[in-house]
C-alpha positions as a printed Julia matrix, in Angstrom:
395×3 Matrix{Float64}:
 -112.89  -78.3    -1.97
 -113.24  -79.59    1.58
 -109.92  -81.27    2.32
 -106.53  -81.47    0.6
 -103.26  -83.25    1.26
 -100.07  -81.31    0.49
  -97.2   -83.72   -0.1
  -93.76  -82.15    0.21
  -93.22  -79.08    2.38
  -90.53  -77.14    0.6
  -91.25  -73.7    -0.89
  -94.05  -74.69   -3.27
  -95.71  -77.03   -0.78
  -95.84  -74.38    1.91
  -97.26  -71.89   -0.6
  -99.95  -74.39   -1.64
 -100.88  -74.99    1.99
 -101.25  -71.27    2.67
 -103.4   -70.54   -0.37
 -105.65  -73.55    0.24
 -106.21  -72.69    3.89
 -106.95  -69.07    2.97
 -109.88  -70.41    0.94
 -111.29  -72.5     3.76
 -109.89  -75.86    2.67
 -108.78  -78.17    5.46
 -105.17  -79.15    4.77
 -103.17  -82.12    5.99
  -99.46  -82.29    5.22
  -96.92  -84.99    4.59
  -93.17  -84.81    4.12
  -90.21  -87.13    4.33
  -88.73  -85.01    7.14
  -91.91  -85.57    9.14
  -91.68  -89.32    8.61
  -95.29  -89.53    7.41
  -94.87  -89.54    3.64
  -95.99  -93.19    3.44
  -98.98  -92.91    5.83
 -101.93  -93.81    3.62
 -104.44  -92.88    6.33
 -103.68  -89.24    5.48
 -105.75  -89.72    2.32
 -108.98  -90.36    4.28
 -111.57  -87.76    3.28
 -109.16  -85.99    0.92
 -110.48  -84.48   -2.34
 -107.1   -83.36   -3.73
 -103.42  -84.18   -3.38
 -101.04  -81.32   -4.23
  -97.62  -82.79   -5.01
  -94.35  -80.92   -4.71
  -92.13  -81.24   -7.8
  -89.48  -83.22   -5.97
  -91.94  -86.04   -5.18
  -91.97  -88.78   -7.85
  -95.19  -90.19   -9.22
  -94.34  -93.6    -7.75
  -94.43  -92.3    -4.17
  -96.83  -94.37   -2.02
  -99.25  -91.54   -1.26
  -99.39  -90.45   -4.89
  -99.97  -93.95   -6.2
 -102.63  -94.63   -3.57
 -104.39  -91.33   -4.31
 -104.65  -92.18   -7.98
 -105.95  -95.65   -7.17
 -108.71  -94.05   -5.08
 -109.6   -91.55   -7.81
 -108.25  -88.56   -5.89
 -107.01  -85.75   -8.13
 -103.25  -85.2    -8.1
 -102.08  -81.7    -9.07
  -98.81  -79.88   -9.08
  -98.69  -76.61   -7.13
  -98.54  -74.9   -10.54
 -101.9   -76.41  -11.54
 -103.45  -75.28   -8.26
 -102.16  -71.71   -8.6
 -103.11  -71.4   -12.27
 -106.72  -72.28  -11.41
 -106.79  -69.53   -8.78
 -105.05  -66.81  -10.8
 -107.06  -64.83  -13.38
 -103.83  -63.46  -14.87
 -102.5   -64.19  -18.35
  -99.5   -66.5   -18.03
  -96.31  -66.86  -20.02
  -94.92  -70.34  -19.36
  -91.23  -71.03  -20.01
  -89.76  -74.52  -20.15
  -86.79  -76.31  -21.69
  -83.73  -78.19  -20.55
  -81.51  -75.13  -20.18
  -81.96  -71.38  -20.0
  -85.35  -71.34  -18.26
  -84.5   -69.0   -15.41
  -82.5   -66.57  -17.54
  -85.29  -66.38  -20.14
  -87.99  -66.08  -17.48
  -86.26  -63.19  -15.75
  -85.42  -61.5   -19.06
  -89.06  -61.73  -20.09
  -90.05  -60.35  -16.72
  -87.89  -57.31  -17.48
  -89.33  -56.92  -20.98
  -93.04  -57.03  -20.14
  -92.49  -56.0   -17.23
  -94.08  -58.7   -15.1
  -93.78  -60.7   -11.89
  -91.88  -63.96  -12.26
  -92.5   -67.21  -10.42
  -92.31  -70.98  -10.7
  -89.46  -73.42  -10.64
  -86.89  -71.05   -9.13
  -87.76  -68.18   -6.83
  -91.34  -67.32   -5.91
  -93.89  -70.14   -5.91
  -96.76  -69.35   -8.28
  -99.27  -69.77   -5.44
  -97.6   -66.91   -3.59
  -98.88  -64.51   -6.26
 -102.55  -65.39   -5.75
 -104.27  -62.17   -4.69
 -100.98  -60.24   -4.93
 -101.04  -59.22   -8.62
 -103.51  -57.09  -10.55
 -105.87  -59.48  -12.4
 -104.9   -58.33  -15.9
 -101.14  -58.24  -15.27
  -98.88  -60.75  -16.99
  -97.06  -63.37  -14.91
  -94.02  -65.2   -16.32
  -93.68  -68.7   -14.89
  -90.69  -71.01  -15.18
  -91.92  -74.6   -15.54
  -89.91  -77.77  -14.96
  -90.72  -81.23  -16.24
  -91.48  -82.23  -12.63
  -94.14  -79.5   -12.39
  -95.62  -80.19  -15.81
  -96.07  -83.9   -15.04
  -99.08  -83.1   -12.88
 -101.11  -80.49  -14.74
 -104.65  -80.87  -16.06
 -105.94  -77.49  -17.22
 -102.85  -75.26  -17.17
 -103.11  -73.06  -20.27
 -100.38  -70.46  -20.74
 -101.45  -67.62  -22.99
  -97.9   -67.83  -24.35
  -95.89  -71.06  -23.92
  -92.15  -71.08  -24.63
  -90.0   -74.17  -25.25
  -86.3   -73.22  -25.3
  -84.63  -76.54  -26.09
  -84.78  -80.25  -25.31
  -81.8   -82.42  -24.41
  -81.51  -85.48  -22.15
  -81.91  -84.56  -18.47
  -83.44  -85.96  -15.29
  -83.3   -89.47  -16.73
  -82.95  -90.76  -13.17
  -86.52  -89.52  -12.58
  -88.2   -89.94  -15.98
  -86.44  -93.13  -17.06
  -86.24  -92.28  -20.77
  -85.71  -89.17  -22.85
  -89.12  -89.76  -24.45
  -90.91  -89.55  -21.11
  -88.94  -86.43  -20.2
  -89.81  -84.85  -23.56
  -93.48  -85.7   -23.19
  -93.58  -84.04  -19.76
  -92.01  -80.87  -21.16
  -94.37  -80.7   -24.12
  -97.41  -80.75  -21.83
  -96.93  -76.99  -21.56
  -98.7   -76.72  -24.95
 -101.46  -79.32  -24.63
 -104.29  -77.06  -23.42
 -103.57  -74.12  -25.71
 -106.24  -72.93  -28.14
 -105.91  -71.01  -31.38
 -105.98  -67.78  -29.35
 -102.74  -68.76  -27.59
  -99.14  -68.7   -28.82
  -96.57  -71.53  -28.89
  -92.96  -70.3   -29.13
  -90.57  -73.06  -30.25
  -87.04  -73.4   -31.65
  -86.81  -73.06  -35.42
  -87.33  -76.44  -37.08
  -88.69  -78.12  -33.94
  -91.25  -80.82  -34.66
  -94.98  -80.71  -33.92
  -96.16  -79.85  -30.41
  -99.52  -80.61  -28.75
 -102.36  -78.11  -28.59
 -103.65  -75.57  -31.06
 -101.5   -72.55  -30.18
 -100.33  -70.24  -32.98
  -96.74  -71.26  -33.67
  -93.86  -68.76  -33.58
  -90.29  -69.97  -34.14
  -86.99  -68.47  -32.99
  -83.26  -69.14  -33.33
  -79.98  -67.73  -32.06
  -79.35  -65.9   -35.34
  -82.65  -63.97  -35.3
  -82.45  -60.21  -35.83
  -83.04  -58.6   -32.42
  -83.9   -55.01  -31.46
  -80.52  -54.89  -29.66
  -77.7   -57.25  -28.76
  -78.04  -58.79  -25.29
  -75.68  -57.78  -22.52
  -75.34  -61.35  -21.22
  -72.56  -63.39  -22.91
  -72.66  -66.54  -25.0
  -74.41  -67.86  -28.1
  -76.85  -69.77  -25.88
  -77.89  -66.53  -24.22
  -78.5   -64.95  -27.6
  -80.84  -67.87  -28.25
  -82.54  -67.22  -24.91
  -82.85  -63.56  -25.88
  -84.42  -64.5   -29.22
  -87.0   -66.67  -27.45
  -87.79  -63.92  -24.95
  -88.09  -61.37  -27.77
  -90.54  -63.58  -29.68
  -92.66  -64.09  -26.55
  -92.59  -60.4   -25.6
  -93.68  -59.35  -29.08
  -96.52  -61.89  -28.89
  -97.57  -60.21  -25.63
  -97.69  -56.84  -27.37
  -94.41  -55.37  -26.13
  -92.73  -52.88  -28.47
  -89.16  -53.21  -29.72
  -87.94  -50.16  -27.78
  -88.89  -51.77  -24.46
  -87.42  -55.09  -25.59
  -84.14  -53.39  -26.57
  -83.95  -51.63  -23.22
  -84.26  -54.96  -21.39
  -81.75  -56.72  -23.65
  -79.08  -54.08  -23.08
  -79.59  -53.74  -19.31
  -80.34  -57.29  -18.13
  -77.14  -58.6   -16.52
  -78.25  -62.18  -15.99
  -79.14  -64.15  -12.87
  -77.06  -65.67  -10.08
  -75.37  -69.04  -10.69
  -75.53  -68.73  -14.49
  -72.2   -67.55  -15.94
  -72.04  -65.16  -12.99
  -68.74  -63.32  -12.64
  -68.16  -63.44   -8.89
  -64.62  -62.02   -8.72
  -61.49  -61.06  -10.62
  -58.13  -61.3    -8.93
  -54.69  -61.01  -10.46
  -56.21  -61.03  -13.91
  -58.03  -64.33  -13.24
  -61.83  -64.32  -13.51
  -63.91  -66.63  -11.32
  -67.25  -67.56  -12.9
  -70.13  -69.32  -11.12
  -72.23  -71.46  -13.46
  -73.56  -73.79  -10.77
  -76.93  -74.0   -12.54
  -75.22  -76.09  -15.25
  -76.63  -79.3   -13.78
  -76.36  -81.31  -17.01
  -73.85  -81.74  -19.8
  -75.85  -79.67  -22.28
  -75.67  -76.62  -19.99
  -71.97  -77.1   -19.28
  -71.29  -77.52  -23.0
  -72.79  -74.09  -23.6
  -70.58  -72.57  -20.94
  -67.49  -74.01  -22.65
  -68.26  -72.01  -25.79
  -69.14  -68.75  -24.01
  -65.51  -67.71  -23.48
  -62.37  -67.51  -25.59
  -60.01  -67.41  -22.59
  -58.35  -70.62  -21.3
  -60.5   -72.39  -18.71
  -59.81  -74.16  -15.43
  -63.03  -76.15  -15.31
  -64.64  -77.53  -12.14
  -66.86  -80.51  -12.95
  -68.86  -83.08  -11.0
  -71.54  -83.63   -8.42
  -74.37  -86.12   -8.13
  -75.33  -88.33  -11.06
  -78.59  -87.95  -13.0
  -78.38  -90.85  -15.42
  -76.24  -89.09  -18.03
  -73.08  -90.5   -19.56
  -70.03  -88.35  -20.18
  -68.39  -89.83  -23.3
  -69.65  -87.2   -25.76
  -69.24  -84.41  -23.24
  -65.62  -85.41  -22.63
  -64.97  -85.01  -26.36
  -66.48  -81.52  -26.17
  -64.21  -80.66  -23.24
  -61.24  -81.9   -25.25
  -62.15  -79.56  -28.12
  -62.64  -76.57  -25.81
  -59.92  -74.32  -24.44
  -59.65  -76.21  -21.14
  -56.29  -76.18  -19.36
  -57.32  -78.62  -16.6
  -60.54  -80.11  -15.27
  -61.0   -80.44  -11.51
  -63.4   -83.23  -10.55
  -65.63  -83.34   -7.48
  -68.41  -85.43   -5.98
  -69.78  -88.85   -6.85
  -69.41  -88.15  -10.59
  -65.63  -87.7   -10.29
  -64.85  -91.33  -11.11
  -66.92  -91.68  -14.31
  -65.81  -88.21  -15.41
  -62.17  -89.18  -14.86
  -62.6   -92.28  -16.98
  -64.18  -90.48  -19.93
  -61.97  -87.39  -19.73
  -58.94  -89.67  -19.59
  -59.95  -91.44  -22.8
  -60.42  -87.99  -24.39
  -56.91  -86.92  -23.24
  -58.21  -84.05  -21.11
  -55.84  -83.12  -18.24
  -57.68  -83.49  -14.93
  -57.25  -83.67  -11.17
  -59.59  -85.53   -8.84
  -60.17  -82.78   -6.28
  -63.04  -84.59   -4.52
  -64.47  -81.46   -2.87
  -65.31  -78.01   -4.17
  -62.99  -76.45   -1.61
  -60.01  -78.41   -2.93
  -61.01  -77.75   -6.54
  -61.2   -73.97   -6.06
  -57.86  -73.89   -4.28
  -56.14  -76.05   -6.92
  -57.64  -74.16   -9.86
  -56.84  -70.76   -8.35
  -53.27  -71.86   -7.68
  -52.77  -72.95  -11.28
  -54.64  -70.2   -13.12
  -52.7   -67.38  -14.77
  -53.72  -63.85  -15.69
  -56.18  -63.86  -18.57
  -57.58  -67.27  -17.65
  -60.9   -68.24  -16.06
  -61.78  -70.53  -13.18
  -65.2   -71.81  -14.21
  -67.58  -73.79  -12.03
  -69.85  -75.45  -14.59
  -70.4   -78.88  -13.02
  -72.51  -80.73  -15.66
  -74.07  -82.58  -12.7
  -76.65  -82.1    -9.98
  -75.52  -80.99   -6.53
  -77.3   -83.27   -4.11
  -74.31  -85.41   -3.14
  -72.58  -82.55   -1.3
  -75.02  -79.59   -1.33
  -78.7   -78.81   -0.74
  -79.15  -77.56   -4.29
  -77.31  -75.73   -7.05
  -77.78  -72.38   -5.25
  -76.01  -73.74   -2.18
  -73.17  -74.99   -4.38
  -72.87  -71.63   -6.14
  -72.93  -69.71   -2.86
  -70.19  -71.95   -1.5
  -68.11  -71.32   -4.63
  -68.54  -67.56   -4.1
  -67.54  -67.87   -0.44
  -64.45  -69.9    -1.29
  -63.38  -67.38   -3.91
  -63.88  -64.49   -1.47
  -61.76  -66.34    1.09
  -58.99  -66.72   -1.49
  -59.03  -62.99   -2.09
  -58.95  -62.32    1.64
């Protein structure tokens, strides 16, 4: 490959640039922050466009590349072509990072993908026969061609990212691409009763009530389901039950996912900032028996909140504290469901109000059910700010 254009210069774009240049490919770059993401002259002489997951398919450079017959790959597709390693791919609406990291502990294996290390960063850094566990988003799977996980895991599918995909059907189809290149020698791990998936992978099903080698340390029925999926995938990779049990009983979870950040005066403060959709927040509501002071809101992703508001009403929620651009529609739907709420506007106000109202034995839970981009860089930034605010309260 003589020349490539890398579009989007966040973590995965930078990793793609480095690995391409290390192989002698001339690389040109484009990014919104550079102000050149619509400059079609950048495509002159280009053989390949590597697209960061945050860049939509309708972007001018992407559309023009396809019109000119230039290949468009995700960074995942590029890395998978350069890595000889067997891959476990993990996708789904919720639970991807937890399951990926749990599988990494079971195998054990390096983890990469949607959160954390870009897959391209592992090229030349991992023994050729070592497993790699890769978290895969719908944005990354949109632009694959030959990606073929030895084991592909689908955790669940619920409406998400409708602002990007337009319809649930298009979102679902992007997710299911994880299976499309599998052969009969590969394994497709899917929820029990899930319909047909593309490809020819050997099907293994899982559910939250599966018998496991040990009960997982991480709380919640949804995490038991994640553990069941990880167990099925690890067994398919040849891992014994003793090693699986050791991982299940020692893995404490990952940051920003039901993460206990502090306990003060008998009140627990839990960071679930990764709950960027209603399905994820709904799972958090059922993970605890204690009364909840629930912080909700952020940027909108095309979801409606009517059904979610009914779920909040059925849960043990004392008060909801609403932030961000979603505060108004959340207030409307929570009001119709008779859920007590305060419009806090900012996370700082919400934490202060919830902490002031919470009593011993109760939980202040940040589980926003929304994306973070109205007030924060990403969900990690939001979760880190929640932790900082809680620490300041304690101080």
